[in-house]
One Martini backbone bead per residue (centre of mass of N, CA, C, O) as a GRO file, in nm:
protein
  534
    1MET     BB    1   0.098   0.034   0.019
    2ASP     BB    2   0.065   0.355   0.010
    3ASP     BB    3   0.119   0.699   0.153
    4GLY     BB    4  -0.040   0.862  -0.042
    5MET     BB    5  -0.066   1.204  -0.088
    6ASP     BB    6   0.042   1.464  -0.230
    7LYS     BB    7  -0.014   1.786  -0.309
    8ALA     BB    8  -0.084   1.732  -0.605
    9GLY     BB    9  -0.279   1.496  -0.547
   10ALA     BB   10  -0.474   1.661  -0.371
   11ARG     BB   11  -0.563   1.859  -0.591
   12LEU     BB   12  -0.674   1.643  -0.782
   13PHE     BB   13  -0.884   1.529  -0.585
   14LEU     BB   14  -1.052   1.785  -0.564
   15VAL     BB   15  -1.127   1.797  -0.862
   16TYR     BB   16  -1.269   1.525  -0.868
   17LEU     BB   17  -1.496   1.591  -0.668
   18LEU     BB   18  -1.609   1.835  -0.822
   19GLY     BB   19  -1.665   1.673  -1.080
   20LEU     BB   20  -1.879   1.485  -0.960
   21VAL     BB   21  -2.078   1.705  -0.883
   22ALA     BB   22  -2.110   1.827  -1.166
   23PHE     BB   23  -2.202   1.570  -1.310
   24LEU     BB   24  -2.436   1.458  -1.129
   25GLY     BB   25  -2.580   1.729  -1.083
   26GLY     BB   26  -2.615   1.804  -1.382
   27LEU     BB   27  -2.786   1.563  -1.464
   28SER     BB   28  -3.027   1.622  -1.270
   29LEU     BB   29  -3.084   1.919  -1.401
   30ALA     BB   30  -3.113   1.873  -1.720
   31LYS     BB   31  -3.432   1.818  -1.732
   32GLY     BB   32  -3.598   2.067  -1.579
   33GLY     BB   33  -3.672   1.856  -1.348
   34LEU     BB   34  -3.874   1.631  -1.147
   35TYR     BB   35  -3.882   1.270  -1.200
   36VAL     BB   36  -4.112   1.038  -1.067
   37ASP     BB   37  -4.198   0.657  -1.014
   38ARG     BB   38  -4.214   0.653  -0.685
   39HIS     BB   39  -4.326   0.694  -0.375
   40GLU     BB   40  -4.582   0.883  -0.320
   41GLY     BB   41  -4.608   0.907  -0.015
   42ASP     BB   42  -4.321   1.020   0.041
   43THR     BB   43  -4.349   1.261  -0.145
   44LEU     BB   44  -4.581   1.404   0.004
   45HIS     BB   45  -4.439   1.421   0.274
   46LEU     BB   46  -4.201   1.597   0.187
   47ILE     BB   47  -4.359   1.837   0.061
   48GLU     BB   48  -4.522   1.919   0.304
   49ILE     BB   49  -4.288   1.994   0.487
   50VAL     BB   50  -4.158   2.205   0.305
   51LEU     BB   51  -4.404   2.396   0.279
   52ARG     BB   52  -4.447   2.447   0.582
   53MET     BB   53  -4.163   2.559   0.637
   54ALA     BB   54  -4.178   2.790   0.423
   55ASP     BB   55  -4.432   2.911   0.606
   56GLY     BB   56  -4.292   2.875   0.924
   57GLU     BB   57  -4.273   2.599   1.011
   58TRP     BB   58  -4.197   2.337   1.261
   59PRO     BB   59  -4.071   2.078   1.365
   60HIS     BB   60  -4.265   1.962   1.649
   61LEU     BB   61  -4.418   2.235   1.691
   62ASP     BB   62  -4.635   2.194   1.424
   63PHE     BB   63  -4.534   1.889   1.380
   64VAL     BB   64  -4.509   1.551   1.342
   65THR     BB   65  -4.168   1.411   1.368
   66PRO     BB   66  -3.864   1.214   1.365
   67LEU     BB   67  -3.747   1.432   1.192
   68GLY     BB   68  -3.520   1.657   1.150
   69ALA     BB   69  -3.455   1.970   1.023
   70LEU     BB   70  -3.192   1.890   0.852
   71SER     BB   71  -3.352   1.718   0.635
   72PHE     BB   72  -3.493   2.010   0.508
   73LEU     BB   73  -3.346   2.290   0.501
   74PRO     BB   74  -3.204   2.282   0.224
   75ILE     BB   75  -3.474   2.286   0.065
   76VAL     BB   76  -3.615   2.529   0.194
   77GLY     BB   77  -3.411   2.741   0.110
   78PHE     BB   78  -3.476   2.719  -0.201
   79VAL     BB   79  -3.774   2.783  -0.185
   80LYS     BB   80  -3.735   3.067  -0.055
   81ALA     BB   81  -3.558   3.158  -0.317
   82GLY     BB   82  -3.779   3.049  -0.565
   83PHE     BB   83  -3.788   2.756  -0.604
   84GLY     BB   84  -3.889   2.475  -0.696
   85VAL     BB   85  -3.921   2.175  -0.541
   86GLY     BB   86  -3.761   2.004  -0.742
   87THR     BB   87  -3.506   2.183  -0.766
   88ALA     BB   88  -3.451   2.208  -0.461
   89ILE     BB   89  -3.373   1.915  -0.413
   90LEU     BB   90  -3.128   1.910  -0.608
   91LEU     BB   91  -2.974   2.152  -0.481
   92ALA     BB   92  -2.945   2.025  -0.201
   93GLN     BB   93  -2.768   1.791  -0.285
   94ILE     BB   94  -2.536   1.963  -0.393
   95SER     BB   95  -2.478   2.111  -0.126
   96VAL     BB   96  -2.405   1.860   0.039
   97ALA     BB   97  -2.174   1.772  -0.144
   98LEU     BB   98  -2.003   2.031  -0.098
   99LEU     BB   99  -1.974   1.988   0.206
  100LEU     BB  100  -1.820   1.703   0.164
  101VAL     BB  101  -1.564   1.758   0.008
  102PRO     BB  102  -1.361   1.841   0.240
  103MET     BB  103  -1.407   1.582   0.404
  104VAL     BB  104  -1.316   1.376   0.188
  105TRP     BB  105  -1.045   1.500   0.135
  106TRP     BB  106  -0.935   1.456   0.421
  107LEU     BB  107  -0.962   1.154   0.422
  108GLY     BB  108  -0.780   1.093   0.177
  109TYR     BB  109  -0.522   1.254   0.265
  110SER     BB  110  -0.496   1.123   0.573
  111ARG     BB  111  -0.583   0.785   0.520
  112LEU     BB  112  -0.550   0.719   0.209
  113SER     BB  113  -0.506   0.589  -0.065
  114ARG     BB  114  -0.539   0.683  -0.380
  115GLY     BB  115  -0.741   0.469  -0.479
  116MET     BB  116  -0.933   0.477  -0.231
  117ALA     BB  117  -1.006   0.774  -0.244
  118TYR     BB  118  -1.153   0.760  -0.516
  119GLY     BB  119  -1.360   0.548  -0.434
  120VAL     BB  120  -1.486   0.693  -0.188
  121GLY     BB  121  -1.569   0.948  -0.336
  122ALA     BB  122  -1.775   0.805  -0.516
  123LEU     BB  123  -1.956   0.682  -0.300
  124VAL     BB  124  -2.041   0.946  -0.157
  125MET     BB  125  -2.154   1.103  -0.406
  126VAL     BB  126  -2.366   0.896  -0.480
  127LEU     BB  127  -2.528   0.908  -0.219
  128VAL     BB  128  -2.606   1.213  -0.239
  129LEU     BB  129  -2.687   1.224  -0.578
  130ALA     BB  130  -2.900   1.038  -0.589
  131MET     BB  131  -3.234   0.907  -0.740
  132ILE     BB  132  -3.213   0.672  -0.524
  133HIS     BB  133  -3.197   0.470  -0.235
  134GLY     BB  134  -3.159   0.183  -0.390
  135GLU     BB  135  -3.118  -0.112  -0.461
  136ALA     BB  136  -3.239  -0.291  -0.780
  137THR     BB  137  -3.453  -0.084  -0.868
  138ALA     BB  138  -3.521   0.084  -1.166
  139SER     BB  139  -3.563   0.409  -1.048
  140ILE     BB  140  -3.737   0.717  -0.939
  141SER     BB  141  -3.643   0.860  -0.612
  142LEU     BB  142  -3.642   1.103  -0.330
  143SER     BB  143  -3.682   0.920  -0.120
  144MET     BB  144  -3.499   0.915   0.161
  145HIS     BB  145  -3.254   1.120   0.144
  146TYR     BB  146  -3.149   1.121   0.444
  147ASN     BB  147  -3.014   0.841   0.435
  148ARG     BB  148  -2.795   0.903   0.229
  149TRP     BB  149  -2.666   1.138   0.376
  150ALA     BB  150  -2.597   0.977   0.631
  151TRP     BB  151  -2.413   0.768   0.496
  152ALA     BB  152  -2.203   0.967   0.391
  153LEU     BB  153  -2.124   1.067   0.678
  154ALA     BB  154  -2.051   0.789   0.790
  155PHE     BB  155  -1.825   0.711   0.609
  156THR     BB  156  -1.641   0.953   0.675
  157SER     BB  157  -1.631   0.947   0.992
  158ILE     BB  158  -1.554   0.649   1.044
  159LEU     BB  159  -1.286   0.643   0.890
  160ILE     BB  160  -1.150   0.863   1.060
  161ALA     BB  161  -1.181   0.709   1.336
  162VAL     BB  162  -1.037   0.412   1.253
  163LEU     BB  163  -0.801   0.555   1.107
  164ASP     BB  164  -0.483   0.614   1.062
  165PRO     BB  165  -0.271   0.842   0.999
  166LYS     BB  166  -0.023   0.917   0.740
  167ARG     BB  167   0.008   1.184   0.896
  168ALA     BB  168  -0.012   1.451   1.058
  169PRO     BB  169  -0.230   1.515   1.283
  170ASN     BB  170  -0.579   1.670   1.291
  171GLN     BB  171  -0.813   1.721   1.531
  172TRP     BB  172  -0.971   1.957   1.423
  173ALA     BB  173  -1.061   1.837   1.157
  174ASP     BB  174  -1.188   1.585   1.269
  175GLY     BB  175  -1.394   1.725   1.460
  176ILE     BB  176  -1.554   1.870   1.239
  177VAL     BB  177  -1.655   1.620   1.098
  178PHE     BB  178  -1.801   1.497   1.339
  179GLY     BB  179  -1.984   1.740   1.399
  180ILE     BB  180  -2.140   1.742   1.131
  181ALA     BB  181  -2.240   1.453   1.134
  182PHE     BB  182  -2.381   1.459   1.426
  183SER     BB  183  -2.571   1.686   1.367
  184PHE     BB  184  -2.736   1.528   1.160
  185PHE     BB  185  -2.809   1.291   1.332
  186VAL     BB  186  -2.949   1.448   1.568
  187MET     BB  187  -3.102   1.678   1.350
  188GLY     BB  188  -3.216   1.439   1.138
  189LYS     BB  189  -3.098   1.115   1.191
  190ILE     BB  190  -3.084   0.954   1.490
  191THR     BB  191  -3.020   0.658   1.430
  192PHE     BB  192  -2.719   0.704   1.356
  193GLY     BB  193  -2.623   0.811   1.628
  194VAL     BB  194  -2.698   0.566   1.802
  195ALA     BB  195  -2.535   0.351   1.631
  196PHE     BB  196  -2.230   0.512   1.608
  197ALA     BB  197  -2.123   0.642   1.871
  198PRO     BB  198  -1.979   0.411   2.023
  199GLY     BB  199  -1.764   0.335   1.808
  200VAL     BB  200  -1.640   0.615   1.767
  201ALA     BB  201  -1.563   0.673   2.060
  202VAL     BB  202  -1.374   0.431   2.103
  203ALA     BB  203  -1.179   0.492   1.872
  204LEU     BB  204  -1.084   0.765   1.991
  205ILE     BB  205  -0.994   0.672   2.272
  206LEU     BB  206  -0.780   0.459   2.181
  207ARG     BB  207  -0.624   0.719   2.029
  208GLY     BB  208  -0.648   0.989   2.200
  209GLN     BB  209  -0.898   1.188   2.072
  210TRP     BB  210  -0.995   1.440   2.260
  211ARG     BB  211  -1.001   1.692   2.084
  212ALA     BB  212  -1.199   1.585   1.874
  213ILE     BB  213  -1.432   1.549   2.071
  214VAL     BB  214  -1.457   1.843   2.163
  215VAL     BB  215  -1.502   1.966   1.883
  216ALA     BB  216  -1.755   1.805   1.811
  217ILE     BB  217  -1.929   1.907   2.045
  218GLY     BB  218  -1.906   2.204   1.964
  219VAL     BB  219  -2.044   2.183   1.688
  220VAL     BB  220  -2.311   2.068   1.786
  221ALA     BB  221  -2.374   2.310   1.973
  222VAL     BB  222  -2.383   2.526   1.752
  223VAL     BB  223  -2.610   2.403   1.584
  224GLY     BB  224  -2.814   2.391   1.815
  225LEU     BB  225  -2.814   2.697   1.871
  226ALA     BB  226  -2.912   2.786   1.593
  227LEU     BB  227  -3.185   2.638   1.612
  228THR     BB  228  -3.280   2.780   1.868
  229LEU     BB  229  -3.279   3.070   1.747
  230MET     BB  230  -3.489   2.994   1.518
  231ALA     BB  231  -3.718   2.815   1.706
  232GLY     BB  232  -3.650   2.754   1.995
  233ALA     BB  233  -3.642   2.576   2.294
  234ALA     BB  234  -3.905   2.397   2.233
  235LEU     BB  235  -3.786   2.200   2.024
  236TRP     BB  236  -3.662   1.973   2.210
  237PRO     BB  237  -3.907   1.854   2.366
  238ALA     BB  238  -4.065   1.803   2.103
  239TYR     BB  239  -3.867   1.605   1.977
  240LEU     BB  240  -3.872   1.394   2.205
  241ALA     BB  241  -4.176   1.341   2.184
  242ASP     BB  242  -4.173   1.229   1.895
  243LEU     BB  243  -3.979   0.996   1.946
  244ALA     BB  244  -4.155   0.857   2.160
  245LEU     BB  245  -4.403   0.812   1.989
  246VAL     BB  246  -4.274   0.638   1.764
  247ALA     BB  247  -4.145   0.419   1.952
  248SER     BB  248  -4.450   0.340   2.073
  249SER     BB  249  -4.553   0.267   1.804
  250ASP     BB  250  -4.760   0.021   1.597
  251ILE     BB  251  -4.801   0.120   1.302
  252ARG     BB  252  -4.460   0.139   1.238
  253PRO     BB  253  -4.209  -0.046   1.369
  254ARG     BB  254  -4.102  -0.085   1.068
  255ALA     BB  255  -3.960  -0.067   0.728
  256GLY     BB  256  -3.951  -0.399   0.718
  257GLU     BB  257  -3.783  -0.626   0.825
  258ASP     BB  258  -3.711  -0.828   1.055
  259LEU     BB  259  -3.436  -0.898   1.237
  260ALA     BB  260  -3.411  -1.201   1.182
  261THR     BB  261  -3.426  -1.178   0.875
  262LEU     BB  262  -3.184  -0.980   0.840
  263LEU     BB  263  -2.975  -1.206   0.947
  264THR     BB  264  -3.095  -1.500   0.789
  265ALA     BB  265  -3.171  -1.448   0.521
  266PRO     BB  266  -3.059  -1.517   0.211
  267GLN     BB  267  -3.009  -1.200   0.129
  268TYR     BB  268  -2.833  -1.150   0.426
  269VAL     BB  269  -2.640  -1.369   0.553
  270LEU     BB  270  -2.370  -1.312   0.407
  271GLY     BB  271  -2.323  -1.036   0.536
  272THR     BB  272  -2.311  -1.135   0.825
  273VAL     BB  273  -2.072  -1.326   0.786
  274VAL     BB  274  -1.867  -1.114   0.693
  275LEU     BB  275  -1.869  -0.949   0.951
  276VAL     BB  276  -1.776  -1.172   1.145
  277LEU     BB  277  -1.512  -1.247   0.992
  278CYS     BB  278  -1.377  -0.974   1.018
  279VAL     BB  279  -1.355  -0.975   1.322
  280VAL     BB  280  -1.190  -1.234   1.347
  281VAL     BB  281  -0.946  -1.157   1.170
  282LEU     BB  282  -0.869  -0.899   1.322
  283ARG     BB  283  -0.841  -1.030   1.615
  284ARG     BB  284  -0.620  -1.253   1.493
  285GLY     BB  285  -0.384  -0.998   1.419
  286VAL     BB  286  -0.433  -0.778   1.205
  287ASN     BB  287  -0.655  -0.578   1.392
  288PRO     BB  288  -0.773  -0.566   1.700
  289THR     BB  289  -0.887  -0.279   1.728
  290LEU     BB  290  -1.078  -0.284   1.485
  291GLY     BB  291  -1.232  -0.532   1.577
  292LEU     BB  292  -1.353  -0.398   1.828
  293VAL     BB  293  -1.498  -0.165   1.685
  294LEU     BB  294  -1.667  -0.349   1.495
  295MET     BB  295  -1.835  -0.476   1.726
  296LEU     BB  296  -1.987  -0.194   1.760
  297LEU     BB  297  -2.068  -0.118   1.461
  298GLY     BB  298  -2.227  -0.359   1.353
  299PRO     BB  299  -2.501  -0.331   1.503
  300GLY     BB  300  -2.551  -0.046   1.389
  301MET     BB  301  -2.567  -0.122   1.093
  302ILE     BB  302  -2.807  -0.315   1.124
  303TYR     BB  303  -3.004  -0.116   1.256
  304VAL     BB  304  -3.022   0.084   1.024
  305THR     BB  305  -3.124  -0.120   0.817
  306TYR     BB  306  -3.382  -0.192   0.978
  307GLN     BB  307  -3.493   0.121   0.973
  308ASN     BB  308  -3.468   0.112   0.663
  309TYR     BB  309  -3.589   0.125   0.372
  310GLY     BB  310  -3.510  -0.193   0.210
  311ASN     BB  311  -3.264  -0.306   0.366
  312ASP     BB  312  -2.986  -0.164   0.281
  313PRO     BB  313  -2.641  -0.275   0.307
  314LYS     BB  314  -2.422  -0.022   0.283
  315TRP     BB  315  -2.197  -0.115   0.491
  316LEU     BB  316  -2.033  -0.306   0.303
  317ALA     BB  317  -1.858  -0.086   0.176
  318LEU     BB  318  -1.734   0.017   0.437
  319LEU     BB  319  -1.609  -0.249   0.525
  320ALA     BB  320  -1.417  -0.285   0.286
  321VAL     BB  321  -1.252  -0.030   0.336
  322MET     BB  322  -1.157  -0.078   0.623
  323VAL     BB  323  -0.997  -0.348   0.576
  324LEU     BB  324  -0.817  -0.252   0.331
  325ALA     BB  325  -0.673  -0.013   0.490
  326VAL     BB  326  -0.511  -0.239   0.693
  327SER     BB  327  -0.529  -0.483   0.472
  328ARG     BB  328  -0.392  -0.753   0.221
  329THR     BB  329  -0.492  -1.014   0.279
  330PRO     BB  330  -0.655  -1.276   0.153
  331GLN     BB  331  -0.893  -1.268   0.350
  332ILE     BB  332  -0.962  -0.969   0.320
  333ILE     BB  333  -1.002  -0.963   0.015
  334ALA     BB  334  -1.231  -1.168   0.006
  335LEU     BB  335  -1.431  -1.019   0.191
  336ALA     BB  336  -1.441  -0.756   0.024
  337VAL     BB  337  -1.550  -0.879  -0.237
  338VAL     BB  338  -1.813  -0.985  -0.123
  339ALA     BB  339  -1.924  -0.718  -0.017
  340CYS     BB  340  -1.922  -0.569  -0.292
  341THR     BB  341  -2.103  -0.768  -0.444
  342LEU     BB  342  -2.360  -0.738  -0.269
  343ILE     BB  343  -2.375  -0.399  -0.312
  344ALA     BB  344  -2.347  -0.323  -0.616
  345PRO     BB  345  -2.642  -0.288  -0.721
  346SER     BB  346  -2.707  -0.039  -0.551
  347PHE     BB  347  -2.478   0.152  -0.654
  348TYR     BB  348  -2.551   0.130  -0.950
  349ASN     BB  349  -2.833   0.245  -0.925
  350MET     BB  350  -2.742   0.521  -0.813
  351ALA     BB  351  -2.528   0.601  -1.035
  352THR     BB  352  -2.761   0.575  -1.282
  353SER     BB  353  -3.011   0.759  -1.210
  354ALA     BB  354  -2.950   1.027  -1.364
  355VAL     BB  355  -2.969   0.901  -1.644
  356ARG     BB  356  -3.259   0.801  -1.628
  357HIS     BB  357  -3.376   1.081  -1.582
  358LEU     BB  358  -3.282   1.212  -1.850
  359VAL     BB  359  -3.434   0.973  -2.041
  360ALA     BB  360  -3.704   1.027  -1.966
  361ASP     BB  361  -4.037   1.027  -2.059
  362ARG     BB  362  -4.241   1.297  -2.050
  363ALA     BB  363  -4.516   1.171  -2.154
  364GLY     BB  364  -4.543   0.988  -1.871
  365TYR     BB  365  -4.593   1.273  -1.729
  366THR     BB  366  -4.711   1.470  -1.445
  367ALA     BB  367  -4.788   1.732  -1.281
  368LEU     BB  368  -4.849   1.739  -0.954
  369PHE     BB  369  -4.985   2.058  -0.968
  370ALA     BB  370  -5.200   2.037  -1.163
  371ASP     BB  371  -5.457   2.258  -1.134
  372THR     BB  372  -5.327   2.441  -0.908
  373LEU     BB  373  -5.193   2.679  -0.698
  374TYR     BB  374  -4.892   2.532  -0.759
  375ALA     BB  375  -4.837   2.513  -1.070
  376GLU     BB  376  -4.623   2.747  -1.102
  377ARG     BB  377  -4.434   2.733  -0.848
  378HIS     BB  378  -4.437   2.378  -0.870
  379GLY     BB  379  -4.392   2.273  -1.194
  380ASP     BB  380  -4.111   2.072  -1.142
  381PHE     BB  381  -4.303   1.826  -1.055
  382PHE     BB  382  -4.310   1.475  -1.147
  383THR     BB  383  -4.537   1.208  -1.233
  384LYS     BB  384  -4.663   0.913  -1.299
  385THR     BB  385  -4.949   0.879  -1.464
  386ASP     BB  386  -5.033   0.572  -1.422
  387ARG     BB  387  -4.998   0.600  -1.102
  388ALA     BB  388  -5.192   0.841  -1.043
  389ASP     BB  389  -5.470   0.742  -1.217
  390ASN     BB  390  -5.443   0.438  -1.127
  391ILE     BB  391  -5.693   0.309  -0.932
  392LEU     BB  392  -5.612   0.076  -0.678
  393VAL     BB  393  -5.771  -0.203  -0.513
  394ARG     BB  394  -5.799  -0.413  -0.215
  395THR     BB  395  -5.999  -0.707  -0.157
  396PRO     BB  396  -6.150  -0.932   0.019
  397MET     BB  397  -6.295  -1.235  -0.015
  398VAL     BB  398  -6.645  -1.268   0.053
  399PHE     BB  399  -6.865  -1.522   0.141
  400GLY     BB  400  -7.229  -1.592   0.112
  401SER     BB  401  -7.223  -1.881   0.078
  402GLU     BB  402  -7.252  -2.199   0.203
  403GLU     BB  403  -7.027  -2.346   0.037
  404PHE     BB  404  -6.792  -2.096   0.111
  405ALA     BB  405  -6.784  -2.004   0.417
  406TYR     BB  406  -6.525  -2.153   0.521
  407LEU     BB  407  -6.320  -1.947   0.393
  408ASN     BB  408  -6.359  -1.720   0.596
  409GLU     BB  409  -6.238  -1.871   0.840
  410ARG     BB  410  -5.960  -1.934   0.720
  411ALA     BB  411  -5.880  -1.626   0.664
  412GLU     BB  412  -5.923  -1.441   0.910
  413HIS     BB  413  -6.092  -1.194   0.912
  414SER     BB  414  -6.134  -0.892   0.986
  415PRO     BB  415  -6.330  -0.687   1.110
  416LEU     BB  416  -6.524  -0.454   1.028
  417PRO     BB  417  -6.517  -0.140   1.015
  418GLU     BB  418  -6.628   0.132   1.233
  419PHE     BB  419  -6.876   0.421   1.230
  420GLN     BB  420  -7.138   0.522   1.388
  421GLY     BB  421  -7.267   0.216   1.321
  422GLU     BB  422  -7.096   0.177   1.057
  423LYS     BB  423  -7.005  -0.030   0.810
  424LEU     BB  424  -6.710  -0.072   0.648
  425THR     BB  425  -6.478  -0.106   0.423
  426HIS     BB  426  -6.254  -0.375   0.321
  427CYS     BB  427  -5.965  -0.196   0.222
  428VAL     BB  428  -5.690  -0.110  -0.017
  429GLN     BB  429  -5.475   0.121  -0.141
  430GLN     BB  430  -5.219   0.076  -0.406
  431LEU     BB  431  -5.307   0.301  -0.621
  432GLY     BB  432  -5.348   0.656  -0.675
  433MET     BB  433  -5.292   0.883  -0.461
  434ILE     BB  434  -5.277   1.142  -0.634
  435GLY     BB  435  -5.550   1.120  -0.775
  436VAL     BB  436  -5.719   1.124  -0.515
  437SER     BB  437  -5.624   1.395  -0.407
  438HIS     BB  438  -5.728   1.564  -0.638
  439ALA     BB  439  -6.028   1.472  -0.634
  440ILE     BB  440  -6.101   1.555  -0.345
  441ALA     BB  441  -6.022   1.851  -0.360
  442ARG     BB  442  -6.206   1.924  -0.598
  443ASP     BB  443  -6.474   1.837  -0.473
  444MET     BB  444  -6.466   2.031  -0.228
  445ASP     BB  445  -6.453   2.287  -0.393
  446THR     BB  446  -6.717   2.247  -0.557
  447ALA     BB  447  -6.891   2.221  -0.276
  448GLY     BB  448  -6.787   2.457  -0.078
  449LEU     BB  449  -6.575   2.324   0.171
  450SER     BB  450  -6.275   2.468   0.185
  451GLU     BB  451  -6.279   2.752   0.274
  452GLY     BB  452  -6.105   2.788   0.573
  453LYS     BB  453  -6.048   2.477   0.593
  454SER     BB  454  -5.998   2.168   0.776
  455VAL     BB  455  -5.851   1.824   0.773
  456PHE     BB  456  -5.898   1.498   0.905
  457VAL     BB  457  -5.741   1.188   0.827
  458ALA     BB  458  -5.804   0.831   0.795
  459ASP     BB  459  -5.467   0.823   0.760
  460THR     BB  460  -5.143   0.859   0.698
  461ILE     BB  461  -5.234   1.056   0.464
  462GLY     BB  462  -5.371   1.426   0.442
  463ASN     BB  463  -5.276   1.650   0.186
  464PHE     BB  464  -5.521   1.812   0.029
  465TRP     BB  465  -5.430   2.116   0.049
  466MET     BB  466  -5.223   2.104  -0.202
  467PHE     BB  467  -5.494   2.070  -0.424
  468GLY     BB  468  -5.651   2.318  -0.282
  469GLY     BB  469  -5.852   2.522  -0.048
  470LEU     BB  470  -5.732   2.415   0.187
  471GLU     BB  471  -5.602   2.390   0.506
  472PRO     BB  472  -5.379   2.329   0.716
  473THR     BB  473  -5.345   2.124   0.991
  474SER     BB  474  -5.289   2.210   1.293
  475GLY     BB  475  -5.054   1.967   1.418
  476ALA     BB  476  -5.045   1.777   1.195
  477ALA     BB  477  -4.929   1.494   1.055
  478PRO     BB  478  -4.780   1.394   0.759
  479TRP     BB  479  -4.738   1.126   0.938
  480TYR     BB  480  -4.885   0.865   1.086
  481TYR     BB  481  -4.802   0.739   1.438
  482GLY     BB  482  -5.013   0.844   1.640
  483GLN     BB  483  -5.252   0.986   1.747
  484LEU     BB  484  -5.449   1.307   1.740
  485LYS     BB  485  -5.277   1.512   1.594
  486GLY     BB  486  -5.480   1.803   1.526
  487TYR     BB  487  -5.784   1.732   1.550
  488GLU     BB  488  -5.886   1.984   1.722
  489ASN     BB  489  -5.825   2.182   1.454
  490ALA     BB  490  -6.041   2.056   1.289
  491ASP     BB  491  -6.336   2.072   1.089
  492TYR     BB  492  -6.280   1.787   0.966
  493PHE     BB  493  -6.374   1.440   0.892
  494LEU     BB  494  -6.205   1.194   0.691
  495ILE     BB  495  -6.320   0.902   0.509
  496PRO     BB  496  -6.194   0.674   0.327
  497ALA     BB  497  -6.286   0.420   0.129
  498CYS     BB  498  -5.962   0.361   0.081
  499PRO     BB  499  -5.694   0.298   0.239
  500THR     BB  500  -5.339   0.274   0.264
  501THR     BB  501  -5.362   0.218   0.597
  502PRO     BB  502  -5.540   0.018   0.793
  503GLN     BB  503  -5.411   0.056   1.073
  504ALA     BB  504  -5.445   0.361   1.088
  505TYR     BB  505  -5.746   0.371   1.031
  506ARG     BB  506  -5.840   0.210   1.282
  507SER     BB  507  -5.704   0.385   1.496
  508ILE     BB  508  -5.852   0.650   1.433
  509LEU     BB  509  -6.143   0.555   1.462
  510ALA     BB  510  -6.115   0.469   1.758
  511ASP     BB  511  -6.020   0.746   1.874
  512VAL     BB  512  -6.263   0.913   1.782
  513ALA     BB  513  -6.482   0.745   1.920
  514ALA     BB  514  -6.362   0.785   2.216
  515ARG     BB  515  -6.453   1.095   2.238
  516GLY     BB  516  -6.785   1.110   2.186
  517GLU     BB  517  -6.852   1.230   1.923
  518GLU     BB  518  -7.098   1.380   1.710
  519LEU     BB  519  -7.093   1.346   1.374
  520LYS     BB  520  -7.161   1.524   1.074
  521GLU     BB  521  -7.281   1.444   0.779
  522ILE     BB  522  -7.200   1.622   0.450
  523ARG     BB  523  -7.043   1.394   0.267
  524ARG     BB  524  -7.084   1.149  -0.012
  525THR     BB  525  -6.860   0.929  -0.182
  526GLU     BB  526  -6.659   0.707  -0.349
  527LEU     BB  527  -6.392   0.827  -0.182
  528TYR     BB  528  -6.571   0.974   0.055
  529THR     BB  529  -6.633   1.081   0.398
  530LEU     BB  530  -6.785   1.372   0.551
  531TYR     BB  531  -6.724   1.543   0.862
  532GLU     BB  532  -6.849   1.746   1.112
  533ARG     BB  533  -6.735   1.925   1.364
  534PRO     BB  534  -6.833   2.070   1.674
   0.00000   0.00000   0.00000
């Protein structure tokens, strides 16, 4: 292994990183808008939060979310500057990538060989600037952008923490990197902070990096103080309350597979084995200290994967870099190759996503806010037409005949949901969320029910105000996690004919019924029933 980069090589590496940002970021902007073809629910969730924050609301203070303000402030800043929400999302990604450029440059210059520095630089920039969250499904979605940003910061900060410098150490520079990364973890996606803090802290303590720890804490404190000055001290107890609510909720206890499946299922078990073998090989003489640190980081890596939608083990790429940076024994090389092979489809998918976005056929997309008040202001966000307007629902088949009645018992159908003595339909909407949102908002506008009114929806998402004349419901969560937050501020209660999340639907109906209010039905359509609150 070489001794890293000289000054000329360091300058070239900086140009390389900036070139990656210009290339990938330029590709994403070249389309002239943002075209997505997946994750409509998450898309609406993201846009609602951005629009409400752009209007002066704050997460936790004005609406419930477990995501911190830093997950959205880069996008909000560009919306406030006058950009449409689609362009603002892409510009926010480029801004985060530019923030990471000096951090990744310092990682490469101080810790890595030249070849590994270039490889890690590509991995990190792909994570930040991708237009899909990962996995192997070739599509376009900016959903869960904060997970990719957090992984990019995790790659950078963890490698700086666990690898010895190749030249005179600079704990001030290290500490600033840790401080920026953990500021985002704590005030953006706290799962990453909880998962990686123990391993990073032990790695720094074992190397006596006390100054770096103090600098990191100072940076986190400064960022926290800045948010406090912007939003007020009440932000922090409200944030903790939101985290406690989501942690105790059973509406969506996890984003994908259960933990046992994540560890042992055929598509995951080889990654688990590679992680364990890396610890064993490192502890048996290759690098016992890194092996010890990896014993702490490993569970955190798996926990983050468990908490993130898609259960994409991006940590496999980080693991490969970590072990190759300290040793090139045959065992280490073999384990790194297997780790890279397992995660390669995900990174290939992310790396090529901007190209897919550029060549997407505009004819198959419709502006998200077409024919709404936001049509001109945010007309640069497009969704797949056939997914928006093709409304599909799933219903269990219930037999009324004596011959097949036994099948009902075998299926163990849940009892039909009820509200105010009426049995409701047992179904779930699988496609067409955006089309339904447009249709319900338009219908309420036409019926003269929208102006100056707000609505609480018996479903996970209920942002109909974005598509018509309704007002946002003060205090309501953009994504329902439990409890009737904001219900008392709503003028109406809306029950969809087919919810997107039956568990949330049933929970809300039960909680509203428990309040003992007698609600007056004022409109019934094929898509929804609307009640007026007293």
